[in-house]
KEGUSE-344316 format. One record per residue (C-alpha): x, z, y; residue in three letters; chain. Coordinates in steps of 0.02 Angstrom, whole numbers. Each point is the difference from the previous one (the first is absolute). Example, Ala and Ser with C-alpha at 12.3 -4.5 7.8 and 13.67 -1.06 7.14 Angstrom:
BEGIN
     xx     zz     yy res chain
    615    390   -225 ALA     A
     69    -33    172 SER     A
% end
This chain:
BEGIN
     xx     zz     yy res chain
   6629   5370   4004 MET     A
     25    -66   -177 THR     A
     12    177    -69 ALA     A
   -158     48     95 PHE     A
    -96   -150    -69 ILE     A
     56     40   -177 ARG     A
    -53    181     22 ALA     A
   -169    -57     69 TRP     A
    -28   -116   -150 ALA     A
     54    134   -121 GLU     A
   -115    130     77 THR     A
   -151   -116      2 VAL     A
     19    -52   -181 THR     A
     45    169    -73 THR     A
   -138     91     95 ARG     A
   -131   -133    -14 ARG     A
   -135    118    -63 TYR     A
     22    111    152 LEU     A
    -11   -151    116 ILE     A
   -155    -61    -91 LEU     A
    -79    172     17 PHE     A
     39      9    186 LEU     A
    -73   -173     28 ALA     A
   -160     45    -93 LEU     A
    -10    159    104 LEU     A
     37    -91    163 LEU     A
   -133   -134    -22 LEU     A
   -155    113      5 PRO     A
     79    107    135 LEU     A
     17   -150    114 MET     A
   -176    -61    -43 VAL     A
    -90    164     30 PHE     A
    102     82    138 THR     A
     26    -46    181 GLY     A
   -128    -32    133 ARG     A
   -110   -153     16 ALA     A
     79   -129    116 ILE     A
   -122    -59    135 PRO     A
     -1   -174     74 PHE     A
     35      1    187 ASP     A
     33   -162     90 ASN     A
    -37     67    174 ALA     A
     95    -95    134 THR     A
     73    158     77 GLU     A
     83     48   -164 ARG     A
    113   -151     15 TYR     A
     97     83    141 PHE     A
    130    135    -17 VAL     A
    -22    161     96 SER     A
     51    -11    182 GLY     A
    -15   -189     12 ASP     A
    -39    -47    183 PRO     A
   -133   -125    -53 THR     A
    -86    136   -100 LEU     A
     12    122    146 LYS     A
    -87   -124    116 ASN     A
   -135    -27   -131 PHE     A
    -30    187    -20 GLN     A
    -13     10    190 TYR     A
   -139   -131     -8 LEU     A
    -93    100   -133 ILE     A
     16    161    100 ASP     A
    -72    -82    155 LEU     A
   -133   -116    -68 PHE     A
    -28     38   -184 GLY     A
    -47   -135   -126 ASP     A
     81   -170     20 TYR     A
    -47   -112   -148 GLU     A
   -151   -115     -6 TYR     A
    -93    -78   -144 LEU     A
    -63   -169     61 ILE     A
   -146   -105    -60 VAL     A
    -23   -176     67 GLY     A
   -169    -89    -14 ILE     A
      4   -189      5 GLU     A
   -171    -80     28 GLN     A
    -40   -154   -104 LEU     A
   -117   -143     47 PRO     A
   -142    -31     29 PRO     A
     -2    159    107 GLU     A
     77    -30    171 GLN     A
     78    173     17 ASP     A
      4    176    -73 VAL     A
   -154     51    100 PHE     A
   -123    -27   -140 ASN     A
    -92    135   -100 PRO     A
     95    -25   -164 GLU     A
    175     11     74 THR     A
    -43    141    120 LEU     A
    -77     97   -145 ASP     A
    162    -19    -98 ALA     A
    101     60    152 ILE     A
   -118    148     20 ALA     A
     15     52   -182 ARG     A
    189    -13      5 LEU     A
      5     99    162 THR     A
   -110    136    -75 ASP     A
    113     10   -153 PHE     A
    154     29    106 PHE     A
    -90    114    122 ASP     A
    -48    119   -141 SER     A
    163    -10    -95 HIS     A
    104    159    -10 ARG     A
    165    -91     36 PHE     A
    -59   -101    151 VAL     A
      7     77    173 THR     A
    -64   -143    107 GLN     A
    -94   -164    -27 VAL     A
    -21   -143    122 ARG     A
   -114   -147    -34 SER     A
   -138   -101     81 LEU     A
   -137    111    -73 THR     A
     69    161     75 ASN     A
     75    -76    158 TYR     A
    -50     85    162 GLN     A
      4    -93    164 TYR     A
      8     79    171 THR     A
   -117    -68    132 HIS     A
    -83     44    165 ALA     A
   -147    121     -3 ASP     A
    -57     13    179 GLY     A
    135     94     95 ASP     A
     71     64   -163 ASP     A
     70    -78   -159 ILE     A
    -67      3   -175 SER     A
     80    -33   -169 THR     A
   -119    -76   -126 ASP     A
     16    -76   -173 TYR     A
     11   -188     -3 LEU     A
   -114      0   -153 ILE     A
   -121    144    -19 GLU     A
    -76    -46   -169 ASP     A
     57   -150   -103 VAL     A
   -158      1   -104 SER     A
   -107    -40    154 GLU     A
     96   -159     44 LEU     A
    -68   -111   -137 GLU     A
   -165    -29     90 ASP     A
     69      6    177 ASP     A
    108   -153     43 PRO     A
    -15     44    183 GLY     A
     92    164    -29 GLU     A
    139    -93    -89 ILE     A
     18   -117    150 ASP     A
     11    154    111 SER     A
    138     71   -109 ILE     A
     96   -163     13 ARG     A
     -9      2    190 SER     A
     58    181      9 ILE     A
    148    -21   -117 ILE     A
     58   -156     92 ALA     A
     45    110    149 ALA     A
     81    142   -101 GLU     A
    188     -9     19 ASN     A
     20    150   -115 LEU     A
    -82    -94   -143 ALA     A
     52   -181     23 LEU     A
    154    -41   -103 GLY     A
     -4    168    -88 THR     A
   -172     22    -78 LEU     A
    -61   -179     18 ILE     A
     82   -168     28 SER     A
    -42    -98    160 PRO     A
   -104   -125   -101 ASP     A
    -97    142    -83 PHE     A
     34    -70   -174 ARG     A
    117    140    -52 HIS     A
    -23    188     10 ALA     A
    114    144    -40 ARG     A
    -20    181    -53 ILE     A
    143    122     25 THR     A
      0    169    -88 ALA     A
    132    125     56 ARG     A
     64     93   -153 VAL     A
     46    184     -4 GLU     A
    187     32     11 TYR     A
     82     97   -140 ARG     A
    188      2      9 GLY     A
     27     71   -173 ASP     A
    -94   -129   -103 THR     A
    -80   -172     -1 ALA     A
   -122     45   -140 ALA     A
   -148     15    120 HIS     A
     28   -180     59 LYS     A
     -2    -61   -178 VAL     A
   -160     98    -33 ALA     A
    -82    -69    158 LEU     A
     45   -180    -44 ALA     A
    -62     14   -178 GLN     A
   -163     83     54 GLU     A
    -21   -138    129 PHE     A
     20   -134   -134 TYR     A
   -128     88   -109 ARG     A
   -121     11    146 PHE     A
     17   -186     33 ILE     A
    -36    -40   -182 ALA     A
   -146    122    -17 GLU     A
    -83    -62    160 GLN     A
     28   -183    -43 GLY     A
     72    -28    173 LEU     A
    108   -146    -53 GLU     A
   -153   -103    -45 ASN     A
    -58    -38    177 GLY     A
     17   -155    106 ASN     A
    166     63     69 TYR     A
    174     38    -63 VAL     A
     76    174      5 LEU     A
    187     21     32 HIS     A
     89    166    -30 TYR     A
    166     62     66 SER     A
     87    135     99 GLY     A
    131    130    -46 TYR     A
   -110    103   -119 PRO     A
    -57   -151   -102 LEU     A
    175    -72     -6 LEU     A
     66    169    -59 SER     A
   -131      4   -136 GLU     A
     36   -178    -54 ARG     A
    187     31    -10 PHE     A
    -20    162    -96 GLU     A
   -140    -57   -116 THR     A
     71   -171    -40 LEU     A
    174     69    -31 VAL     A
    -68    130   -120 GLN     A
   -109   -130    -86 GLU     A
    150   -114    -15 ASP     A
    104    138    -80 MET     A
   -140     41   -121 GLN     A
      0   -182    -54 LEU     A
    183    -45     14 LEU     A
     80    151    -82 ILE     A
    -94    -21   -166 PRO     A
     44   -185      3 ILE     A
    182     46     34 MET     A
      2    128   -140 VAL     A
    -74   -125   -124 LEU     A
    129   -129     53 LEU     A
    139    128    -21 MET     A
    -60     42   -176 PHE     A
    -14   -184    -41 PHE     A
    176    -36     63 MET     A
     71    148    -96 LEU     A
    -83    -57   -159 TYR     A
     54   -179     29 LEU     A
    178     60     30 SER     A
     17    115   -151 PHE     A
   -151    -36   -113 ARG     A
    -13    187    -31 SER     A
   -150    112     42 PRO     A
    121    143     25 LEU     A
     90    -98    135 ALA     A
   -166    -15     90 MET     A
    -52    183     -8 VAL     A
    161     96     33 LEU     A
     39    -78    171 PRO     A
   -177     41     52 GLY     A
     31    185    -33 LEU     A
    161     -3    102 VAL     A
    -86    -89    145 ILE     A
   -148    119     -7 ALA     A
    115    150     16 LEU     A
     91    -81    147 GLY     A
   -162    -43     90 VAL     A
    -74    172    -31 LEU     A
    161     80     61 GLY     A
     -6    -96    164 VAL     A
   -185     43     22 ASN     A
     40    184    -31 GLU     A
    135     -4    134 ILE     A
   -117    -90    122 GLN     A
   -133    132    -34 SER     A
    115    145     40 TYR     A
     69    -88    154 LEU     A
   -179    -17     64 GLY     A
     24   -185     36 ALA     A
   -168    -90    -12 PRO     A
    -22   -174    -71 HIS     A
     -8   -146    122 SER     A
     -5   -189    -12 THR     A
    191      4      7 VAL     A
     30    103   -157 ASP     A
   -126    -98   -103 GLN     A
    145   -112    -49 ALA     A
     95    149    -73 LEU     A
    -91     10   -167 LEU     A
     18   -185    -49 PRO     A
    180      2     61 THR     A
     37    152   -109 MET     A
    -76    -92   -148 ILE     A
    108   -152     33 ILE     A
    160    102     20 ILE     A
    -43    107   -152 GLY     A
    -24   -150   -113 VAL     A
    163    -74     64 GLY     A
    107    151    -45 ILE     A
    -87     32   -167 THR     A
     28   -181    -52 VAL     A
    188     25     20 HIS     A
     -9    158   -107 VAL     A
   -101    -88   -134 LEU     A
    119   -148     -6 VAL     A
    153    114     -8 ALA     A
    -79    105   -137 PHE     A
    -53   -148   -105 TYR     A
    170    -82     22 GLN     A
     82    160    -63 ALA     A
   -121      5   -146 MET     A
     51   -179    -37 GLY     A
    179     62    -18 GLU     A
    -59     97   -155 ASP     A
     -4    169     87 LEU     A
   -130    130    -43 ASP     A
   -132     32    133 SER     A
     78    161     64 LEU     A
    170    -81     24 SER     A
    -81   -153     76 ALA     A
    -91    109    127 ALA     A
    164     88     42 ARG     A
     91   -165     21 LEU     A
   -140    -72    107 ALA     A
     17    147    120 ILE     A
    189    -17      9 ILE     A
     -6   -187     32 ARG     A
   -141      8    127 LEU     A
     20    165     90 TRP     A
    118    -57    137 LYS     A
    -83   -168     43 PRO     A
   -173     78    -17 ALA     A
     49    144    114 PHE     A
     69   -116    132 PHE     A
   -151   -116    -11 THR     A
   -110    153     29 ALA     A
    108     54    146 ILE     A
      1   -172     82 THR     A
   -188    -19    -25 THR     A
    -25    171     79 SER     A
    114    -51    143 ALA     A
   -109   -153     32 GLY     A
   -152    112     16 PHE     A
     86    137     98 LEU     A
     64   -125    128 ALA     A
   -182    -22     55 LEU     A
      4    176     71 SER     A
     84    -66    158 VAL     A
   -169    -72     52 ILE     A
    -94    113    121 ARG     A
   -164     -6    -97 ILE     A
    -46    158    -96 ALA     A
    -84    -78   -155 PRO     A
    148   -117    -22 ILE     A
    120    146      6 ARG     A
   -105     89   -131 GLU     A
     -4   -159   -103 PHE     A
    189    -15     17 ALA     A
     28    177    -65 LEU     A
   -120    -16   -146 LEU     A
     65   -174    -41 GLY     A
    178     67     -2 ALA     A
    -46    141   -119 LEU     A
    -94   -115   -120 GLY     A
    149    -99    -70 PRO     A
     99    162    -24 LEU     A
   -141     78   -101 LEU     A
    -19   -159   -102 LEU     A
    188      0    -32 PHE     A
     -7    182    -58 LEU     A
   -141    -32   -123 PHE     A
     74   -167    -57 ALA     A
    167     83    -38 MET     A
    -76    151    -90 THR     A
   -176    -17    -67 LEU     A
      4   -186    -45 LEU     A
    161     11   -107 PRO     A
    -71    156    -82 VAL     A
   -160    -90    -47 LEU     A
     97   -152    -60 LEU     A
    114    110   -106 SER     A
   -145     32   -117 PHE     A
     -8   -187    -39 THR     A
     75    -24   -173 HIS     A
      6   -188    -11 THR     A
     19   -145    119 LEU     A
   -158   -108     -6 PRO     A
     37   -167    -80 GLY     A
    -78   -101    140 LYS     A
     97     99    131 ALA     A
    161    -31    -97 ARG     A
    -36   -186     -2 HIS     A
    -44     -7    186 ILE     A
    157     94     50 LEU     A
    116    -97   -113 SER     A
    -72   -174    -13 GLY     A
   -153    -12    108 GLY     A
    -29   -121    141 LEU     A
     68    120    132 VAL     A
    154     38   -104 SER     A
     35   -185    -25 ARG     A
    -25    -28    186 PHE     A
    120    139     52 THR     A
    124    -61   -130 GLY     A
     -3   -175     75 ALA     A
     12     58    181 LEU     A
    189     34      8 PRO     A
     42   -173    -62 GLY     A
   -121    -81    121 PHE     A
     67    103    146 THR     A
    182    -39    -41 PHE     A
    -37   -186    -10 ARG     A
   -101     -5    161 HIS     A
     68    147    100 TYR     A
     48   -112    147 ARG     A
   -177    -70     11 ALA     A
    -71    176    -12 VAL     A
    116     59    139 LEU     A
    -47   -148    110 ILE     A
   -184     37    -29 ALA     A
     29    183     42 GLY     A
     95    -49    158 LEU     A
   -141   -118     50 ALA     A
   -124    142    -22 CYS     A
    109    111    107 MET     A
     10   -131    138 VAL     A
   -188    -24     -7 PHE     A
    -27    188     12 ALA     A
    120     21    146 LEU     A
    -85   -146     90 PHE     A
   -177     65    -24 THR     A
     23    190      9 ILE     A
     17      1    192 PRO     A
   -171    -85      6 ARG     A
    -86    140    -95 ILE     A
   -137     76    106 LYS     A
    -40    182    -35 ILE     A
   -176     18     64 ASP     A
   -174     60    -45 THR     A
   -171    -70     30 ASN     A
   -134    108    -80 TYR     A
   -121   -147     -7 VAL     A
    115   -102   -111 THR     A
     14    146   -120 GLN     A
   -171    -52    -62 PHE     A
    -19   -161    -98 LYS     A
    -48   -157     93 GLN     A
   -181     -4    -59 GLY     A
    -35    187     -1 SER     A
   -151     62     97 GLU     A
    104    136     83 VAL     A
    117   -130     73 ARG     A
   -141   -114     57 GLN     A
    -92    146     82 ASP     A
    154     50     97 ILE     A
     24   -177     63 LEU     A
   -184    -12     46 TYR     A
      3    160    103 LEU     A
    162    -52     82 ASP     A
    -75   -167     48 ARG     A
   -167     65     66 VAL     A
     39    174     66 PHE     A
    186    -16     33 ARG     A
     68    131   -115 GLY     A
    -24    122   -143 VAL     A
    153    105     36 LEU     A
      6    101    160 THR     A
    135     60    116 LEU     A
    -30    164     91 ASP     A
     78     28    171 ILE     A
     -1    173     77 ILE     A
      2      3    191 LEU     A
     42    156     99 ASP     A
    -79     33    170 SER     A
    122    144     29 GLY     A
   -123    144     21 ALA     A
   -168     67    -65 PRO     A
   -146   -100     73 GLU     A
    128   -130     52 GLY     A
    -93   -141    -86 ILE     A
   -125      4    145 LYS     A
    137    -52    122 ASN     A
    -47   -177     64 PRO     A
    183    -54      9 GLU     A
     27     52   -181 PHE     A
   -158    -92    -53 LEU     A
     52   -158     91 ARG     A
    168      1    -88 GLN     A
    -88     23   -168 VAL     A
   -115   -145     43 GLU     A
    147   -113     42 SER     A
     94     48   -157 TYR     A
   -157    -29   -105 GLN     A
    -30   -171     80 ALA     A
    179    -51    -41 TRP     A
    -22     60   -179 LEU     A
   -159   -101    -22 GLU     A
     89   -155     64 SER     A
    119      2   -148 ARG     A
    -29   -121   -144 ASN     A
     30    142   -122 SER     A
   -137    118     62 THR     A
   -188     13      9 GLY     A
   -121     84    123 PRO     A
     55    175     51 VAL     A
   -137    125     36 ASN     A
     55    152     99 SER     A
    -64    126    126 LEU     A
     18   -125    143 VAL     A
   -131   -111    -84 ASP     A
   -124    143     -8 TYR     A
     31     47    181 LEU     A
    -29   -180     54 LYS     A
   -161     -9   -102 GLU     A
    -63    160     83 ILE     A
     44    -66    173 ASN     A
    -97   -160    -36 LYS     A
   -150     99    -64 ALA     A
     -3    112    155 LEU     A
     -8   -157    108 ASN     A
   -153    -78    -78 GLY     A
     97    -82   -142 ASP     A
     81   -116    127 ASP     A
    149    -85    -88 PRO     A
     97      4    164 ASP     A
     14    188    -21 TYR     A
     83    -12   -169 TYR     A
    155     84     70 ARG     A
     87    168      3 LEU     A
    -56    144    113 PRO     A
     90     16    166 ASP     A
     33    187     -2 SER     A
     37    144   -117 ARG     A
   -166     81     44 ALA     A
    -94   -159    -42 MET     A
     89    -14   -169 ALA     A
    -43    182    -39 ALA     A
   -182    -33     48 GLN     A
     -6   -155   -112 PHE     A
     60     98   -149 LEU     A
   -124    140     35 LEU     A
   -143   -123     14 LEU     A
     51    -82   -163 TYR     A
      3    167    -90 ASP     A
   -175     40     62 SER     A
    -72   -174    -31 SER     A
    -36     32   -183 GLY     A
    151    -94    -68 ALA     A
     46     47   -178 SER     A
    183    -45     27 ASP     A
    102    137     83 ASP     A
    150   -116     24 LEU     A
    113    126    -87 SER     A
     87   -140    -92 ASP     A
     64    -79    161 ILE     A
     32    153    112 LYS     A
     63    174    -39 ASP     A
    -91    164     31 PHE     A
     99     40    158 ASP     A
    -26   -173     74 ASN     A
    186    -28     16 ARG     A
     33   -135   -132 PHE     A
    -84   -166    -34 LEU     A
      9   -101   -159 ARG     A
     -1   -189     -8 LEU     A
    -57    -65   -170 ILE     A
     76   -175     -9 VAL     A
    -56   -115   -143 PRO     A
    143   -109    -61 MET     A
     -7   -156   -107 VAL     A
     98     -8   -160 ASN     A
    180    -57     13 MET     A
    164     24    -95 PRO     A
     81    168     30 ALA     A
    147    -78     94 SER     A
   -120    -83    123 ASP     A
   -100    162     14 ALA     A
    158     97     40 ARG     A
     46   -124    137 GLN     A
   -178      4     70 GLU     A
     -3    190      4 LEU     A
    168      4     87 GLN     A
    -68   -123    130 THR     A
   -156    105     27 ILE     A
     99    161     17 GLU     A
    130    -78    116 ALA     A
   -133    -75    113 TYR     A
    -90    166     14 GLY     A
    156    100     40 ARG     A
     66   -128    125 GLU     A
   -163    -33     93 ASN     A
    -94    164    -24 PHE     A
    132    136    -21 PRO     A
   -119    133     66 ALA     A
   -113    -28   -151 LEU     A
    141     46   -121 GLU     A
    -75   -108   -138 PRO     A
     28     57   -180 ILE     A
    -32   -130   -135 LEU     A
    -62     72   -163 THR     A
   -140    -17   -128 GLY     A
    -17   -104   -156 GLY     A
     88   -156     63 MET     A
    150     97     62 GLU     A
     12    102   -161 LEU     A
     -2   -150   -113 ARG     A
    120    -99    107 THR     A
    122    146      2 ALA     A
     -8      7   -190 GLN     A
     45   -183    -11 ASP     A
    143     21    122 VAL     A
     69    148   -100 TYR     A
    -15   -101   -160 ALA     A
     88   -152     73 ALA     A
    139    106     74 GLN     A
     20    105   -156 GLY     A
     -1   -135   -132 MET     A
    164    -79     55 SER     A
     81    172      5 ARG     A
    -76     41   -169 SER     A
     66   -161    -77 PHE     A
    172     32     72 GLY     A
      1    181    -59 ALA     A
    -53    -50   -175 ALA     A
    135   -134     -7 LEU     A
    134    121     60 LEU     A
    -46    140   -122 VAL     A
    -19   -119   -148 ILE     A
    169    -79     43 SER     A
     83    171      0 LEU     A
    -74     41   -169 PHE     A
     61   -168    -66 PHE     A
    177     34     58 PHE     A
     -9    173    -77 LEU     A
    -70    -63   -164 LEU     A
    121   -144    -25 PHE     A
    146     83     92 ARG     A
     35   -171     74 SER     A
    -42    -72    169 PHE     A
      7   -177    -71 LYS     A
   -120     27   -144 TYR     A
   -114    105    109 GLY     A
    -18   -145    122 VAL     A
    -20   -128   -138 LEU     A
   -140    103    -79 SER     A
    -94      6    164 LEU     A
     -8   -189     21 ILE     A
   -130    -37   -136 PRO     A
   -101    152     56 SER     A
     -7    -30    188 VAL     A
     -8   -190      0 LEU     A
   -174     -4    -84 PRO     A
    -70    111    138 ILE     A
     75   -108    137 LEU     A
    -57   -158    -87 LEU     A
   -177     68    -17 THR     A
      2     37    186 GLY     A
     42   -182     30 GLY     A
   -144    -53   -112 ILE     A
   -116    111    103 ALA     A
     59    -92    156 VAL     A
    -41   -168    -78 LEU     A
   -172     66    -48 MET     A
    -29     59    179 GLY     A
    -32    178    -59 VAL     A
     28    148    115 TYR     A
     95    142    -84 LEU     A
   -104    153     39 ASP     A
     21    181    -52 LEU     A
    -56    -25   -180 ASN     A
    101   -157    -33 THR     A
    154     76     80 MET     A
    -18    149   -115 LEU     A
     30   -121   -143 VAL     A
    172    -43     68 GLY     A
     58    180      1 ALA     A
    -80     42   -168 MET     A
     57   -156    -92 THR     A
    178     14     63 MET     A
     18    160   -100 GLY     A
    -90    -75   -149 ILE     A
     86   -170      5 ALA     A
    174     74    -16 VAL     A
    -45     87   -164 ASP     A
     36   -147   -113 ASP     A
    158    -44     97 SER     A
     65    174    -41 ILE     A
    -34    -23   -186 HIS     A
     82   -172     -8 VAL     A
    151     48    104 MET     A
     24    164    -96 THR     A
      8    -91   -166 ARG     A
    113   -134     72 TYR     A
    126    125     68 LEU     A
     -5     98   -163 SER     A
     50   -158    -91 GLY     A
    137    -39    125 ARG     A
     73    173    -16 GLN     A
     -2    -20   -189 ALA     A
    115   -151     21 GLY     A
   -127   -139    -15 GLN     A
     16   -161     99 SER     A
   -122    -40    139 CYS     A
   -103   -112   -114 ARG     A
     -1    125   -144 GLU     A
    -51    142    117 ALA     A
   -141   -104     73 LEU     A
    -61    -50   -172 GLU     A
     -2    183    -49 ARG     A
    -89     50    160 ALA     A
   -135   -131    -18 LEU     A
    -23     30   -186 ASN     A
    -11    188     18 GLU     A
    -91     12    167 SER     A
    -78   -172     17 GLY     A
   -147     36   -114 ARG     A
    -44    160     90 ALA     A
     23    -86    168 VAL     A
   -121   -138    -50 ILE     A
   -127    119    -75 PHE     A
      4    120    149 SER     A
     -2   -142    128 SER     A
   -150    -79    -86 ALA     A
    -88    167     14 VAL     A
     45     15    185 LEU     A
    -57   -178     38 ILE     A
   -166     23    -89 LEU     A
    -22    172     76 GLY     A
     20    -61    178 PHE     A
   -102   -156    -31 SER     A
   -152    107    -40 VAL     A
     -7     45    185 PHE     A
    -46   -182     35 CYS     A
   -175     44    -61 LEU     A
    -25    124    143 ALA     A
   -127    -10    141 SER     A
    122      7    146 PHE     A
    122   -137     43 THR     A
    138    126     34 THR     A
    -14     72   -176 ILE     A
    -10   -176    -69 ILE     A
    163    -40     89 TYR     A
     76    159    -72 VAL     A
    -38    -69   -172 GLY     A
     54   -177     40 LEU     A
    163     43     86 PHE     A
     39    142   -120 GLY     A
    -16   -114   -151 SER     A
    101   -137     86 ILE     A
    139    124     38 ILE     A
      2     63   -179 MET     A
      5   -178    -70 PHE     A
    142    -51    116 LEU     A
     92    161    -42 ALA     A
    -14    -44   -185 LEU     A
     75   -171     33 LEU     A
    135     82    104 GLY     A
     47    124   -137 ASP     A
      0   -128   -141 LEU     A
     72   -152     90 LEU     A
     74     35    171 LEU     A
     91    163    -40 LEU     A
     85    -72   -157 PRO     A
     47   -157     98 ALA     A
     76    106    139 ILE     A
     96    107   -124 LEU     A
     65   -153    -92 PHE     A
     52    -77    167 TRP     A
     88    160     54 VAL     A
     74     58   -166 ASP     A
     -4   -149   -116 GLY     A
    166    -81     41 ASP     A
    109    155     11 ARG     A
    112     76   -129 GLY     A
    -20    178     59 SER     A
   -156     68     80 HIS     A
    -56    143    107 GLU     A
   -121    108   -100 THR     A
   -111    147     34 GLY     A
     36    171    -72 GLN     A
   -144      0   -124 LEU     A
     23     67   -176 SER     A
    -76    -90   -146 ASP     A
    -69    101   -145 VAL     A
    -15    -92   -164 SER     A
   -115     39   -144 SER     A
    153     49   -101 LYS     A
     43    132    128 GLY     A
   -171     79    -16 ILE     A
      3      7   -189 THR     A
    175     70    -19 ASP     A
% end
């Protein structure tokens, strides 16, 4: 490999004008070619083709169509006693009209368009509860009549209005589009504009918004807004750190060009793969920036160190490549392995993220080992301030003092490292991998408060859909089938996790009551198939606007139960769904219940993430270990290099346990990503150490050389990584905040591990021996390059 690296360095430096030309040609090609990448965060896209959960969901869509609901809660404020007052009813009516006329809404249910079924002689009639809201202001008697009617409406109580009449709810069923979520974002944003334009938040009531479409819009919009804010802050911090590290404008600009080419390259690949953006891959761009700055810092330090050895810029560029190529290549490979290990998770956007994340470090390595040395080779002099910082600056003095400190206190450092390991091993089993979408929003956010309000008053924002099979067309009219559905529904409503379930059996019971003079004793199911068929025919001819197509299929074979469910952690939701499914199959096997819908989809995602993250972490550890053994050609030094890289991740997991933080999909992604990133500096330190050992240096001399040559770059790059991850702490979502917090903690602990723990371990292992096992790494001196 040494001959190959020399040939690479020679080719880059002798053909630098060709490389510069190709880079200048490549940049506009990547900017102006390729297709635009859409943003698609649709729930269905998170499942790989053929997934059984996805098949059940598609079955639901085929039978019943749209499944998501935008929900508006109306909380009446004093002095009004309930929502039945002109101002609040007018607001409900205007909101209802907005949804009713919207192109993406297929059904609206609210108090102002609610139809109740009642006796009309020997027939039944379906009339609007409120004919004209504008006429109610001067007619208190009519409002009293409305109150008395709604008090007996089982289809409305608990769903459209609370039993105390102080809370109302509007549900808007949103058109299903499996290929995009853009229409939900458009609906939500138009809804917000309508609220503002109409001044509907200025009344004597409080509006609460939630439901799948609004949550989708909030996630997508807030993530994009965060990236628009955080990435510029991150870039400015990167430039600041580069200038602070080298005091050279050139050292600020050139890494930016390398990173830009790497980012554009990944975007170009994503464009041709046809992989849309999602909330998952929004972390890719800032991560690429962080990784790019890390590798370019090592190149800059190596180049300036070579310039400090009185080499000309072209020779310094060549020497920087030779010294860095192998550790830089293996750091790129291990970082890619960390990303690629995520592909074991059965979630499509994560697999796409894993592939693109794996390609990113390799592209950055390519440009850092070609274009950056070429650009630096045109530098004729080493800036005076850079020379001072690299030779006698604070960081240089610090790295120069580290070996002595470590040698004097290596036992204390080892004891501290052992204590951290014990702490990690004690707390890691307590880590809870879970998700609760409510806690993803900050404590005081309106979104979070609205979800909790609707859970408290109407028993759920998320819904579970259960498909029940009668076994044959028109089978839903079978009294025995209907009685089993009624029993299953009653059991469901008795659960603490669920809210009122409206289904076909409720409509049939309402019709039966109406046909018997609105006598509550007749609020029961029909006794025969013929009677059930007659009830449905009468309902269709009664003037009802609702055709019940959302709860029964066209052939009258399948019924759908729409079960509201209160918010709970994903692990509790999974257990609850298993209980519901098991109860249905054991007690009502003839119904063949199929659980699907939004709640099932999201719970399955969390299960896949929890199952996959441990496998991903293990796969990353295995692959990185193999690369370490290959790089150092030593099992011992491969294992020793892993300790300061893996321990920070385990220790951060223990810190998360102490904080009481669930590790969800996003925070677990940090573990896989940072494992590949955290090992980078270990590779550089260990490479320089083994080079010194092979050259005949003692353990102490080799460590001094490693820390003096690599320590500055390790500190500079780690500072960049810590600052880069910490920017995420300014995000809107707690999960992204934790990505920033835990990512920066891992990088800080990895820095301590590389500068303190790894040298202490090496001194403990090698320091008292006369002969030492060494890796098969060749050292190339500046003399060798100038000969």
